[in-house]
PQR file of N, CA, C, O and H, with PARSE charges and radii, in Angstrom:
ATOM      1  N   UNK A   1     -10.978 -21.977  -5.139 -0.4000 1.5000
ATOM      2  CA  UNK A   1     -10.482 -21.804  -6.655 -0.0000 2.0000
ATOM      3  C   UNK A   1      -9.355 -20.703  -6.608  0.5500 1.7000
ATOM      4  O   UNK A   1      -9.910 -19.673  -6.225 -0.5500 1.4000
ATOM      5  N   UNK A   2      -8.201 -20.501  -6.799 -0.4000 1.5000
ATOM      6  CA  UNK A   2      -7.264 -19.604  -6.874 -0.0000 2.0000
ATOM      7  C   UNK A   2      -7.116 -19.019  -8.343  0.5500 1.7000
ATOM      8  O   UNK A   2      -6.751 -19.781  -9.238 -0.5500 1.4000
ATOM      9  H   UNK A   2      -7.751 -21.338  -7.110  0.4000 1.0000
ATOM     10  N   UNK A   3      -7.372 -17.773  -8.597 -0.4000 1.5000
ATOM     11  CA  UNK A   3      -7.365 -17.296  -9.765 -0.0000 2.0000
ATOM     12  C   UNK A   3      -6.135 -16.390  -9.991  0.5500 1.7000
ATOM     13  O   UNK A   3      -6.067 -15.438 -10.769 -0.5500 1.4000
ATOM     14  H   UNK A   3      -7.668 -17.154  -7.870  0.4000 1.0000
ATOM     15  N   UNK A   4      -5.125 -16.886  -9.126 -0.4000 1.5000
ATOM     16  CA  UNK A   4      -3.683 -16.188  -9.347 -0.0000 2.0000
ATOM     17  C   UNK A   4      -3.679 -15.090  -8.349  0.5500 1.7000
ATOM     18  O   UNK A   4      -4.662 -14.830  -7.656 -0.5500 1.4000
ATOM     19  H   UNK A   4      -5.180 -17.660  -8.494  0.4000 1.0000
ATOM     20  N   UNK A   5      -2.368 -14.348  -8.282 -0.4000 1.5000
ATOM     21  CA  UNK A   5      -2.200 -13.128  -7.497 -0.0000 2.0000
ATOM     22  C   UNK A   5      -2.973 -12.055  -7.696  0.5500 1.7000
ATOM     23  O   UNK A   5      -3.287 -11.870  -8.872 -0.5500 1.4000
ATOM     24  H   UNK A   5      -1.569 -14.559  -8.845  0.4000 1.0000
ATOM     25  N   UNK A   6      -3.353 -11.332  -6.952 -0.4000 1.5000
ATOM     26  CA  UNK A   6      -3.865  -9.933  -6.919 -0.0000 2.0000
ATOM     27  C   UNK A   6      -2.919  -8.939  -7.417  0.5500 1.7000
ATOM     28  O   UNK A   6      -1.697  -9.060  -7.341 -0.5500 1.4000
ATOM     29  H   UNK A   6      -3.097 -11.482  -5.997  0.4000 1.0000
ATOM     30  N   UNK A   7      -3.532  -7.968  -7.923 -0.4000 1.5000
ATOM     31  CA  UNK A   7      -2.696  -6.798  -8.189 -0.0000 2.0000
ATOM     32  C   UNK A   7      -1.598  -6.495  -7.146  0.5500 1.7000
ATOM     33  O   UNK A   7      -0.385  -6.477  -7.353 -0.5500 1.4000
ATOM     34  H   UNK A   7      -4.526  -7.870  -7.984  0.4000 1.0000
ATOM     35  N   UNK A   8      -2.222  -6.270  -6.032 -0.4000 1.5000
ATOM     36  CA  UNK A   8      -1.318  -6.073  -4.907 -0.0000 2.0000
ATOM     37  C   UNK A   8      -0.122  -7.009  -4.573  0.5500 1.7000
ATOM     38  O   UNK A   8       1.038  -6.631  -4.407 -0.5500 1.4000
ATOM     39  H   UNK A   8      -3.207  -6.284  -5.863  0.4000 1.0000
ATOM     40  N   UNK A   9      -0.613  -8.382  -4.494 -0.4000 1.5000
ATOM     41  CA  UNK A   9       0.266  -9.269  -4.638 -0.0000 2.0000
ATOM     42  C   UNK A   9       1.403  -9.206  -5.620  0.5500 1.7000
ATOM     43  O   UNK A   9       2.581  -9.269  -5.266 -0.5500 1.4000
ATOM     44  H   UNK A   9      -1.555  -8.688  -4.629  0.4000 1.0000
ATOM     45  N   UNK A  10       1.076  -9.102  -6.652 -0.4000 1.5000
ATOM     46  CA  UNK A  10       1.948  -9.201  -7.917 -0.0000 2.0000
ATOM     47  C   UNK A  10       3.020  -8.047  -7.640  0.5500 1.7000
ATOM     48  O   UNK A  10       4.226  -8.291  -7.606 -0.5500 1.4000
ATOM     49  H   UNK A  10       0.120  -9.051  -6.940  0.4000 1.0000
ATOM     50  N   UNK A  11       2.416  -6.610  -7.421 -0.4000 1.5000
ATOM     51  CA  UNK A  11       3.468  -5.653  -7.189 -0.0000 2.0000
ATOM     52  C   UNK A  11       4.256  -5.938  -6.188  0.5500 1.7000
ATOM     53  O   UNK A  11       5.461  -5.688  -6.220 -0.5500 1.4000
ATOM     54  H   UNK A  11       1.436  -6.412  -7.449  0.4000 1.0000
ATOM     55  N   UNK A  12       3.614  -6.536  -5.108 -0.4000 1.5000
ATOM     56  CA  UNK A  12       4.402  -6.714  -3.951 -0.0000 2.0000
ATOM     57  C   UNK A  12       5.771  -7.632  -4.314  0.5500 1.7000
ATOM     58  O   UNK A  12       6.937  -7.324  -4.067 -0.5500 1.4000
ATOM     59  H   UNK A  12       2.635  -6.739  -5.081  0.4000 1.0000
ATOM     60  N   UNK A  13       5.317  -8.751  -4.920 -0.4000 1.5000
ATOM     61  CA  UNK A  13       6.325  -9.617  -5.421 -0.0000 2.0000
ATOM     62  C   UNK A  13       7.671  -9.014  -6.326  0.5500 1.7000
ATOM     63  O   UNK A  13       8.867  -9.271  -6.189 -0.5500 1.4000
ATOM     64  H   UNK A  13       4.370  -9.002  -5.121  0.4000 1.0000
ATOM     65  N   UNK A  14       7.072  -8.233  -7.167 -0.4000 1.5000
ATOM     66  CA  UNK A  14       7.808  -7.763  -7.965 -0.0000 2.0000
ATOM     67  C   UNK A  14       8.857  -6.788  -7.365  0.5500 1.7000
ATOM     68  O   UNK A  14      10.040  -6.890  -7.691 -0.5500 1.4000
ATOM     69  H   UNK A  14       6.101  -8.024  -7.279  0.4000 1.0000
ATOM     70  N   UNK A  15       8.481  -5.957  -6.596 -0.4000 1.5000
ATOM     71  CA  UNK A  15       9.208  -4.705  -5.749 -0.0000 2.0000
ATOM     72  C   UNK A  15      10.224  -5.552  -4.703  0.5500 1.7000
ATOM     73  O   UNK A  15      11.339  -5.150  -4.370 -0.5500 1.4000
ATOM     74  H   UNK A  15       7.520  -5.875  -6.331  0.4000 1.0000
ATOM     75  N   UNK A  16       9.639  -6.732  -4.284 -0.4000 1.5000
ATOM     76  CA  UNK A  16      10.704  -7.333  -3.455 -0.0000 2.0000
ATOM     77  C   UNK A  16      11.909  -7.839  -3.747  0.5500 1.7000
ATOM     78  O   UNK A  16      12.791  -8.121  -2.936 -0.5500 1.4000
ATOM     79  H   UNK A  16       8.734  -7.059  -4.555  0.4000 1.0000
ATOM     80  N   UNK A  17      11.949  -7.987  -5.280 -0.4000 1.5000
ATOM     81  CA  UNK A  17      12.948  -8.502  -5.900 -0.0000 2.0000
ATOM     82  C   UNK A  17      13.970  -7.307  -6.386  0.5500 1.7000
ATOM     83  O   UNK A  17      15.082  -7.581  -6.837 -0.5500 1.4000
ATOM     84  H   UNK A  17      11.232  -7.757  -5.939  0.4000 1.0000
ATOM     85  N   UNK A  18      13.540  -6.086  -6.266 -0.4000 1.5000
ATOM     86  CA  UNK A  18      14.357  -5.115  -6.581 -0.0000 2.0000
ATOM     87  C   UNK A  18      14.962  -4.188  -5.191  0.5500 1.7000
ATOM     88  O   UNK A  18      14.433  -4.269  -4.082 -0.5500 1.4000
ATOM     89  H   UNK A  18      12.636  -5.863  -5.899  0.4000 1.0000
ATOM     90  N   UNK A  19      16.172  -3.304  -5.497 -0.4000 1.5000
ATOM     91  CA  UNK A  19      16.640  -2.636  -4.301 -0.0000 2.0000
ATOM     92  C   UNK A  19      15.893  -1.261  -4.382  0.5500 1.7000
ATOM     93  O   UNK A  19      15.405  -0.735  -5.382 -0.5500 1.4000
ATOM     94  H   UNK A  19      16.601  -3.239  -6.397  0.4000 1.0000
ATOM     95  N   UNK A  20      15.919  -0.843  -3.205 -0.4000 1.5000
ATOM     96  CA  UNK A  20      15.284   0.486  -3.109 -0.0000 2.0000
ATOM     97  C   UNK A  20      13.970   0.736  -3.667  0.5500 1.7000
ATOM     98  O   UNK A  20      13.788   1.901  -4.020 -0.5500 1.4000
ATOM     99  H   UNK A  20      16.316  -1.270  -2.392  0.4000 1.0000
ATOM    100  N   UNK A  21      13.064  -0.026  -3.824 -0.4000 1.5000
ATOM    101  CA  UNK A  21      11.859   0.027  -4.258 -0.0000 2.0000
ATOM    102  C   UNK A  21      10.728  -0.169  -3.200  0.5500 1.7000
ATOM    103  O   UNK A  21      10.725  -1.147  -2.452 -0.5500 1.4000
ATOM    104  H   UNK A  21      13.212  -0.973  -3.537  0.4000 1.0000
ATOM    105  N   UNK A  22       9.778   0.787  -3.167 -0.4000 1.5000
ATOM    106  CA  UNK A  22       8.707   0.722  -2.294 -0.0000 2.0000
ATOM    107  C   UNK A  22       7.889  -0.810  -2.577  0.5500 1.7000
ATOM    108  O   UNK A  22       7.591  -1.283  -3.673 -0.5500 1.4000
ATOM    109  H   UNK A  22       9.780   1.581  -3.774  0.4000 1.0000
ATOM    110  N   UNK A  23       7.646  -1.388  -1.235 -0.4000 1.5000
ATOM    111  CA  UNK A  23       6.940  -2.606  -1.374 -0.0000 2.0000
ATOM    112  C   UNK A  23       5.502  -2.551  -0.766  0.5500 1.7000
ATOM    113  O   UNK A  23       5.384  -2.496   0.458 -0.5500 1.4000
ATOM    114  H   UNK A  23       7.889  -1.004  -0.344  0.4000 1.0000
ATOM    115  N   UNK A  24       4.540  -2.563  -1.477 -0.4000 1.5000
ATOM    116  CA  UNK A  24       3.138  -2.341  -1.190 -0.0000 2.0000
ATOM    117  C   UNK A  24       2.616  -3.340  -0.036  0.5500 1.7000
ATOM    118  O   UNK A  24       3.050  -4.490   0.038 -0.5500 1.4000
ATOM    119  H   UNK A  24       4.635  -2.608  -2.471  0.4000 1.0000
ATOM    120  N   UNK A  25       1.789  -2.897   0.736 -0.4000 1.5000
ATOM    121  CA  UNK A  25       1.287  -3.789   1.802 -0.0000 2.0000
ATOM    122  C   UNK A  25      -0.198  -4.227   1.430  0.5500 1.7000
ATOM    123  O   UNK A  25      -1.086  -3.430   1.129 -0.5500 1.4000
ATOM    124  H   UNK A  25       1.436  -1.963   0.675  0.4000 1.0000
ATOM    125  N   UNK A  26      -0.321  -5.459   1.488 -0.4000 1.5000
ATOM    126  CA  UNK A  26      -1.766  -5.992   1.039 -0.0000 2.0000
ATOM    127  C   UNK A  26      -2.434  -6.481   2.314  0.5500 1.7000
ATOM    128  O   UNK A  26      -1.764  -6.776   3.303 -0.5500 1.4000
ATOM    129  H   UNK A  26       0.401  -6.107   1.732  0.4000 1.0000
ATOM    130  N   UNK A  27      -3.584  -6.553   2.289 -0.4000 1.5000
ATOM    131  CA  UNK A  27      -4.594  -6.986   3.230 -0.0000 2.0000
ATOM    132  C   UNK A  27      -4.660  -8.645   3.445  0.5500 1.7000
ATOM    133  O   UNK A  27      -3.822  -9.297   2.823 -0.5500 1.4000
ATOM    134  H   UNK A  27      -4.129  -6.313   1.485  0.4000 1.0000
ATOM    135  N   UNK A  28      -5.448  -9.237   4.147 -0.4000 1.5000
ATOM    136  CA  UNK A  28      -5.494 -10.532   4.044 -0.0000 2.0000
ATOM    137  C   UNK A  28      -6.259 -11.155   2.942  0.5500 1.7000
ATOM    138  O   UNK A  28      -6.264 -12.339   2.605 -0.5500 1.4000
ATOM    139  H   UNK A  28      -6.129  -8.707   4.653  0.4000 1.0000
ATOM    140  N   UNK A  29      -6.854 -10.230   2.476 -0.4000 1.5000
ATOM    141  CA  UNK A  29      -7.745 -10.908   1.046 -0.0000 2.0000
ATOM    142  C   UNK A  29      -6.718 -10.727  -0.085  0.5500 1.7000
ATOM    143  O   UNK A  29      -6.901 -11.381  -1.111 -0.5500 1.4000
ATOM    144  H   UNK A  29      -6.850  -9.268   2.749  0.4000 1.0000
ATOM    145  N   UNK A  30      -5.566  -9.836   0.003 -0.4000 1.5000
ATOM    146  CA  UNK A  30      -4.683  -9.719  -1.123 -0.0000 2.0000
ATOM    147  C   UNK A  30      -4.952  -8.216  -1.709  0.5500 1.7000
ATOM    148  O   UNK A  30      -4.364  -7.739  -2.680 -0.5500 1.4000
ATOM    149  H   UNK A  30      -5.417  -9.305   0.837  0.4000 1.0000
ATOM    150  N   UNK A  31      -5.890  -7.605  -0.979 -0.4000 1.5000
ATOM    151  CA  UNK A  31      -5.983  -6.158  -1.653 -0.0000 2.0000
ATOM    152  C   UNK A  31      -5.340  -5.248  -1.138  0.5500 1.7000
ATOM    153  O   UNK A  31      -4.882  -5.570  -0.042 -0.5500 1.4000
ATOM    154  H   UNK A  31      -6.368  -7.992  -0.191  0.4000 1.0000
ATOM    155  N   UNK A  32      -5.047  -3.977  -1.542 -0.4000 1.5000
ATOM    156  CA  UNK A  32      -4.339  -3.079  -0.981 -0.0000 2.0000
ATOM    157  C   UNK A  32      -4.593  -2.569   0.136  0.5500 1.7000
ATOM    158  O   UNK A  32      -5.682  -2.001   0.223 -0.5500 1.4000
ATOM    159  H   UNK A  32      -5.420  -3.715  -2.433  0.4000 1.0000
ATOM    160  N   UNK A  33      -3.826  -2.589   1.179 -0.4000 1.5000
ATOM    161  CA  UNK A  33      -4.075  -2.016   2.631 -0.0000 2.0000
ATOM    162  C   UNK A  33      -4.487  -0.571   2.376  0.5500 1.7000
ATOM    163  O   UNK A  33      -3.984   0.122   1.493 -0.5500 1.4000
ATOM    164  H   UNK A  33      -2.942  -3.050   1.109  0.4000 1.0000
ATOM    165  N   UNK A  34      -5.503  -0.143   3.272 -0.4000 1.5000
ATOM    166  CA  UNK A  34      -5.898   1.219   2.871 -0.0000 2.0000
ATOM    167  C   UNK A  34      -4.577   2.366   3.296  0.5500 1.7000
ATOM    168  O   UNK A  34      -4.404   3.444   2.726 -0.5500 1.4000
ATOM    169  H   UNK A  34      -5.912  -0.706   3.990  0.4000 1.0000
ATOM    170  N   UNK A  35      -3.889   1.923   4.222 -0.4000 1.5000
ATOM    171  CA  UNK A  35      -2.479   2.703   4.466 -0.0000 2.0000
ATOM    172  C   UNK A  35      -1.413   2.159   4.169  0.5500 1.7000
ATOM    173  O   UNK A  35      -1.102   1.020   4.518 -0.5500 1.4000
ATOM    174  H   UNK A  35      -4.030   1.048   4.685  0.4000 1.0000
ATOM    175  N   UNK A  36      -0.656   3.001   3.412 -0.4000 1.5000
ATOM    176  CA  UNK A  36       0.785   2.387   2.980 -0.0000 2.0000
ATOM    177  C   UNK A  36       1.769   3.200   3.735  0.5500 1.7000
ATOM    178  O   UNK A  36       1.463   4.349   4.056 -0.5500 1.4000
ATOM    179  H   UNK A  36      -0.909   3.926   3.128  0.4000 1.0000
ATOM    180  N   UNK A  37       3.029   2.657   4.075 -0.4000 1.5000
ATOM    181  CA  UNK A  37       3.873   3.446   4.552 -0.0000 2.0000
ATOM    182  C   UNK A  37       5.086   2.917   4.147  0.5500 1.7000
ATOM    183  O   UNK A  37       5.158   1.751   3.757 -0.5500 1.4000
ATOM    184  H   UNK A  37       3.277   1.723   3.815  0.4000 1.0000
ATOM    185  N   UNK A  38       6.374   3.899   4.216 -0.4000 1.5000
ATOM    186  CA  UNK A  38       7.634   3.537   3.659 -0.0000 2.0000
ATOM    187  C   UNK A  38       8.537   3.514   4.917  0.5500 1.7000
ATOM    188  O   UNK A  38       8.124   3.924   6.002 -0.5500 1.4000
ATOM    189  H   UNK A  38       6.316   4.846   4.533  0.4000 1.0000
ATOM    190  N   UNK A  39       9.694   3.054   4.747 -0.4000 1.5000
ATOM    191  CA  UNK A  39      10.523   2.813   5.902 -0.0000 2.0000
ATOM    192  C   UNK A  39      10.954   4.085   6.588  0.5500 1.7000
ATOM    193  O   UNK A  39      11.403   4.021   7.733 -0.5500 1.4000
ATOM    194  H   UNK A  39      10.029   2.721   3.866  0.4000 1.0000
ATOM    195  N   UNK A  40      10.846   5.228   5.963 -0.4000 1.5000
ATOM    196  CA  UNK A  40      11.432   6.348   6.432 -0.0000 2.0000
ATOM    197  C   UNK A  40      10.068   7.255   7.096  0.5500 1.7000
ATOM    198  O   UNK A  40      10.053   8.478   7.237 -0.5500 1.4000
ATOM    199  H   UNK A  40      10.481   5.280   5.034  0.4000 1.0000
ATOM    200  N   UNK A  41       9.024   6.363   7.430 -0.4000 1.5000
ATOM    201  CA  UNK A  41       8.171   7.092   8.367 -0.0000 2.0000
ATOM    202  C   UNK A  41       6.852   7.688   7.621  0.5500 1.7000
ATOM    203  O   UNK A  41       5.770   7.842   8.189 -0.5500 1.4000
ATOM    204  H   UNK A  41       9.036   5.370   7.315  0.4000 1.0000
ATOM    205  N   UNK A  42       7.124   8.008   6.213 -0.4000 1.5000
ATOM    206  CA  UNK A  42       6.063   8.430   5.517 -0.0000 2.0000
ATOM    207  C   UNK A  42       4.892   7.574   5.230  0.5500 1.7000
ATOM    208  O   UNK A  42       5.089   6.437   4.802 -0.5500 1.4000
ATOM    209  H   UNK A  42       8.003   7.883   5.752  0.4000 1.0000
ATOM    210  N   UNK A  43       3.624   8.040   5.436 -0.4000 1.5000
ATOM    211  CA  UNK A  43       2.355   7.030   5.340 -0.0000 2.0000
ATOM    212  C   UNK A  43       1.518   7.769   4.518  0.5500 1.7000
ATOM    213  O   UNK A  43       1.559   8.999   4.546 -0.5500 1.4000
ATOM    214  H   UNK A  43       3.465   8.964   5.783  0.4000 1.0000
ATOM    215  N   UNK A  44       0.662   7.079   3.691 -0.4000 1.5000
ATOM    216  CA  UNK A  44      -0.513   7.840   2.850 -0.0000 2.0000
ATOM    217  C   UNK A  44      -1.356   6.693   2.744  0.5500 1.7000
ATOM    218  O   UNK A  44      -1.005   5.543   3.007 -0.5500 1.4000
ATOM    219  H   UNK A  44       0.629   6.080   3.668  0.4000 1.0000
ATOM    220  N   UNK A  45      -2.851   7.172   2.218 -0.4000 1.5000
ATOM    221  CA  UNK A  45      -4.101   6.284   2.011 -0.0000 2.0000
ATOM    222  C   UNK A  45      -4.031   6.100   0.582  0.5500 1.7000
ATOM    223  O   UNK A  45      -3.540   6.968  -0.139 -0.5500 1.4000
ATOM    224  H   UNK A  45      -3.137   8.107   2.005  0.4000 1.0000
ATOM    225  N   UNK A  46      -4.538   4.920   0.094 -0.4000 1.5000
ATOM    226  CA  UNK A  46      -4.448   4.511  -1.200 -0.0000 2.0000
ATOM    227  C   UNK A  46      -5.978   4.142  -1.401  0.5500 1.7000
ATOM    228  O   UNK A  46      -6.732   3.821  -0.482 -0.5500 1.4000
ATOM    229  H   UNK A  46      -4.938   4.215   0.679  0.4000 1.0000
ATOM    230  N   UNK A  47      -6.357   4.247  -2.873 -0.4000 1.5000
ATOM    231  CA  UNK A  47      -7.655   3.792  -3.007 -0.0000 2.0000
ATOM    232  C   UNK A  47      -7.655   2.266  -3.518  0.5500 1.7000
ATOM    233  O   UNK A  47      -6.548   1.729  -3.467 -0.5500 1.4000
ATOM    234  H   UNK A  47      -5.744   4.508  -3.619  0.4000 1.0000
ATOM    235  N   UNK A  48      -8.564   1.593  -3.933 -0.4000 1.5000
ATOM    236  CA  UNK A  48      -8.620   0.230  -4.030 -0.0000 2.0000
ATOM    237  C   UNK A  48      -7.739  -0.464  -5.428  0.5500 1.7000
ATOM    238  O   UNK A  48      -7.570  -1.650  -5.714 -0.5500 1.4000
ATOM    239  H   UNK A  48      -9.463   2.029  -3.974  0.4000 1.0000
ATOM    240  N   UNK A  49      -7.350   0.584  -6.022 -0.4000 1.5000
ATOM    241  CA  UNK A  49      -6.289   0.288  -7.011 -0.0000 2.0000
ATOM    242  C   UNK A  49      -4.715   0.480  -6.464  0.5500 1.7000
ATOM    243  O   UNK A  49      -3.751   0.380  -7.222 -0.5500 1.4000
ATOM    244  H   UNK A  49      -7.487   1.547  -5.789  0.4000 1.0000
ATOM    245  N   UNK A  50      -4.621   0.722  -5.271 -0.4000 1.5000
ATOM    246  CA  UNK A  50      -3.336   1.177  -4.800 -0.0000 2.0000
ATOM    247  C   UNK A  50      -2.790   2.450  -5.174  0.5500 1.7000
ATOM    248  O   UNK A  50      -1.597   2.643  -4.943 -0.5500 1.4000
ATOM    249  H   UNK A  50      -5.404   0.803  -4.654  0.4000 1.0000
ATOM    250  N   UNK A  51      -3.530   3.417  -5.756 -0.4000 1.5000
ATOM    251  CA  UNK A  51      -2.931   4.591  -6.012 -0.0000 2.0000
ATOM    252  C   UNK A  51      -3.056   5.800  -4.819  0.5500 1.7000
ATOM    253  O   UNK A  51      -4.007   5.868  -4.040 -0.5500 1.4000
ATOM    254  H   UNK A  51      -4.499   3.261  -5.943  0.4000 1.0000
ATOM    255  N   UNK A  52      -2.186   6.508  -4.831 -0.4000 1.5000
ATOM    256  CA  UNK A  52      -2.132   7.370  -3.400 -0.0000 2.0000
ATOM    257  C   UNK A  52      -3.282   8.403  -3.609  0.5500 1.7000
ATOM    258  O   UNK A  52      -3.534   9.024  -4.642 -0.5500 1.4000
ATOM    259  H   UNK A  52      -1.413   6.452  -5.463  0.4000 1.0000
ATOM    260  N   UNK A  53      -4.025   8.463  -2.227 -0.4000 1.5000
ATOM    261  CA  UNK A  53      -5.280   9.594  -2.275 -0.0000 2.0000
ATOM    262  C   UNK A  53      -4.629  10.883  -2.132  0.5500 1.7000
ATOM    263  O   UNK A  53      -4.085  11.054  -1.041 -0.5500 1.4000
ATOM    264  H   UNK A  53      -3.820   7.959  -1.387  0.4000 1.0000
ATOM    265  N   UNK A  54      -4.547  11.930  -3.057 -0.4000 1.5000
ATOM    266  CA  UNK A  54      -3.989  13.243  -2.780 -0.0000 2.0000
ATOM    267  C   UNK A  54      -4.117  13.940  -1.401  0.5500 1.7000
ATOM    268  O   UNK A  54      -5.158  13.881  -0.746 -0.5500 1.4000
ATOM    269  H   UNK A  54      -4.989  11.792  -3.943  0.4000 1.0000
ATOM    270  N   UNK A  55      -3.301  14.428  -1.101 -0.4000 1.5000
ATOM    271  CA  UNK A  55      -3.385  15.266   0.321 -0.0000 2.0000
ATOM    272  C   UNK A  55      -3.440  14.368   1.539  0.5500 1.7000
ATOM    273  O   UNK A  55      -3.806  14.797   2.633 -0.5500 1.4000
ATOM    274  H   UNK A  55      -2.456  14.476  -1.633  0.4000 1.0000
ATOM    275  N   UNK A  56      -3.042  13.015   1.315 -0.4000 1.5000
ATOM    276  CA  UNK A  56      -3.077  12.155   2.584 -0.0000 2.0000
ATOM    277  C   UNK A  56      -1.796  11.824   3.197  0.5500 1.7000
ATOM    278  O   UNK A  56      -1.801  11.212   4.265 -0.5500 1.4000
ATOM    279  H   UNK A  56      -2.745  12.666   0.426  0.4000 1.0000
ATOM    280  N   UNK A  57      -0.673  12.169   2.626 -0.4000 1.5000
ATOM    281  CA  UNK A  57       0.606  11.705   2.964 -0.0000 2.0000
ATOM    282  C   UNK A  57       1.050  12.750   3.959  0.5500 1.7000
ATOM    283  O   UNK A  57       1.043  13.978   3.876 -0.5500 1.4000
ATOM    284  H   UNK A  57      -0.670  12.666   1.758  0.4000 1.0000
ATOM    285  N   UNK A  58       1.535  11.737   5.158 -0.4000 1.5000
ATOM    286  CA  UNK A  58       1.940  12.302   6.478 -0.0000 2.0000
ATOM    287  C   UNK A  58       3.446  11.814   6.693  0.5500 1.7000
ATOM    288  O   UNK A  58       3.934  10.714   6.432 -0.5500 1.4000
ATOM    289  H   UNK A  58       1.542  10.739   5.226  0.4000 1.0000
ATOM    290  N   UNK A  59       3.984  12.838   7.189 -0.4000 1.5000
ATOM    291  CA  UNK A  59       5.406  12.506   7.352 -0.0000 2.0000
ATOM    292  C   UNK A  59       5.858  12.526   9.108  0.5500 1.7000
ATOM    293  O   UNK A  59       6.106  13.521   9.789 -0.5500 1.4000
ATOM    294  H   UNK A  59       3.588  13.732   7.401  0.4000 1.0000
ATOM    295  N   UNK A  60       5.859  11.142   9.512 -0.4000 1.5000
ATOM    296  CA  UNK A  60       6.013  11.006  10.914 -0.0000 2.0000
ATOM    297  C   UNK A  60       4.952  11.619  11.861  0.5500 1.7000
ATOM    298  O   UNK A  60       5.223  12.061  12.978 -0.5500 1.4000
ATOM    299  H   UNK A  60       5.658  10.334   8.959  0.4000 1.0000
ATOM    300  N   UNK A  61       3.743  11.604  11.317 -0.4000 1.5000
ATOM    301  CA  UNK A  61       2.595  12.243  12.136 -0.0000 2.0000
ATOM    302  C   UNK A  61       1.719  11.004  12.131  0.5500 1.7000
ATOM    303  O   UNK A  61       1.850  10.198  11.209 -0.5500 1.4000
ATOM    304  H   UNK A  61       3.523  11.245  10.410  0.4000 1.0000
ATOM    305  N   UNK A  62       0.822  10.795  13.111 -0.4000 1.5000
ATOM    306  CA  UNK A  62      -0.056   9.845  12.954 -0.0000 2.0000
ATOM    307  C   UNK A  62      -1.104  10.336  11.676  0.5500 1.7000
ATOM    308  O   UNK A  62      -1.534  11.478  11.518 -0.5500 1.4000
ATOM    309  H   UNK A  62       0.715  11.449  13.859  0.4000 1.0000
ATOM    310  N   UNK A  63      -1.369   9.209  10.865 -0.4000 1.5000
ATOM    311  CA  UNK A  63      -2.555   9.426  10.047 -0.0000 2.0000
ATOM    312  C   UNK A  63      -3.809   9.099  10.070  0.5500 1.7000
ATOM    313  O   UNK A  63      -4.171   8.094  10.681 -0.5500 1.4000
ATOM    314  H   UNK A  63      -1.019   8.281  10.994  0.4000 1.0000
ATOM    315  N   UNK A  64      -4.655   9.874   9.427 -0.4000 1.5000
ATOM    316  CA  UNK A  64      -6.113   9.731   9.692 -0.0000 2.0000
ATOM    317  C   UNK A  64      -6.586   8.137   9.047  0.5500 1.7000
ATOM    318  O   UNK A  64      -5.994   7.378   8.279 -0.5500 1.4000
ATOM    319  H   UNK A  64      -4.361  10.691   8.931  0.4000 1.0000
ATOM    320  N   UNK A  65      -7.659   8.054   9.606 -0.4000 1.5000
ATOM    321  CA  UNK A  65      -8.254   6.407   9.205 -0.0000 2.0000
ATOM    322  C   UNK A  65      -8.530   6.496   7.757  0.5500 1.7000
ATOM    323  O   UNK A  65      -9.425   7.237   7.348 -0.5500 1.4000
ATOM    324  H   UNK A  65      -8.140   8.670  10.230  0.4000 1.0000
ATOM    325  N   UNK A  66      -7.768   5.738   6.913 -0.4000 1.5000
ATOM    326  CA  UNK A  66      -7.706   5.830   5.699 -0.0000 2.0000
ATOM    327  C   UNK A  66      -9.218   4.833   5.097  0.5500 1.7000
ATOM    328  O   UNK A  66      -9.668   4.872   3.952 -0.5500 1.4000
ATOM    329  H   UNK A  66      -7.042   5.137   7.245  0.4000 1.0000
ATOM    330  N   UNK A  67      -9.675   4.124   6.082 -0.4000 1.5000
ATOM    331  CA  UNK A  67     -10.774   3.326   5.819 -0.0000 2.0000
ATOM    332  C   UNK A  67     -12.083   4.141   5.602  0.5500 1.7000
ATOM    333  O   UNK A  67     -13.065   3.628   5.065 -0.5500 1.4000
ATOM    334  H   UNK A  67      -9.309   4.092   7.012  0.4000 1.0000
ATOM    335  N   UNK A  68     -12.059   5.446   6.044 -0.4000 1.5000
ATOM    336  CA  UNK A  68     -13.227   6.302   6.054 -0.0000 2.0000
ATOM    337  C   UNK A  68     -13.157   7.238   4.880  0.5500 1.7000
ATOM    338  O   UNK A  68     -14.098   8.024   4.772 -0.5500 1.4000
ATOM    339  H   UNK A  68     -11.261   5.863   6.480  0.4000 1.0000
ATOM    340  N   UNK A  69     -12.125   7.288   3.912 -0.4000 1.5000
ATOM    341  CA  UNK A  69     -12.313   8.249   2.759 -0.0000 2.0000
ATOM    342  C   UNK A  69     -13.081   7.437   1.725  0.5500 1.7000
ATOM    343  O   UNK A  69     -13.395   7.948   0.650 -0.5500 1.4000
ATOM    344  H   UNK A  69     -11.360   6.649   3.999  0.4000 1.0000
TER
END
């Protein structure tokens, strides 16, 4: 039984239709992937609602394991 797209899937769909907009990464279950990255090399951790975890943004450096936050 499919109840429709998850918030991550909806955000991803909307962003993919716009230019120069960050497109979220979803996991296999449709939830936000714990680590999000932009094409410029910046990565950060997000919570279950897809909101950035303060202090986790890294620019071109390996990011800590976001799943342990």
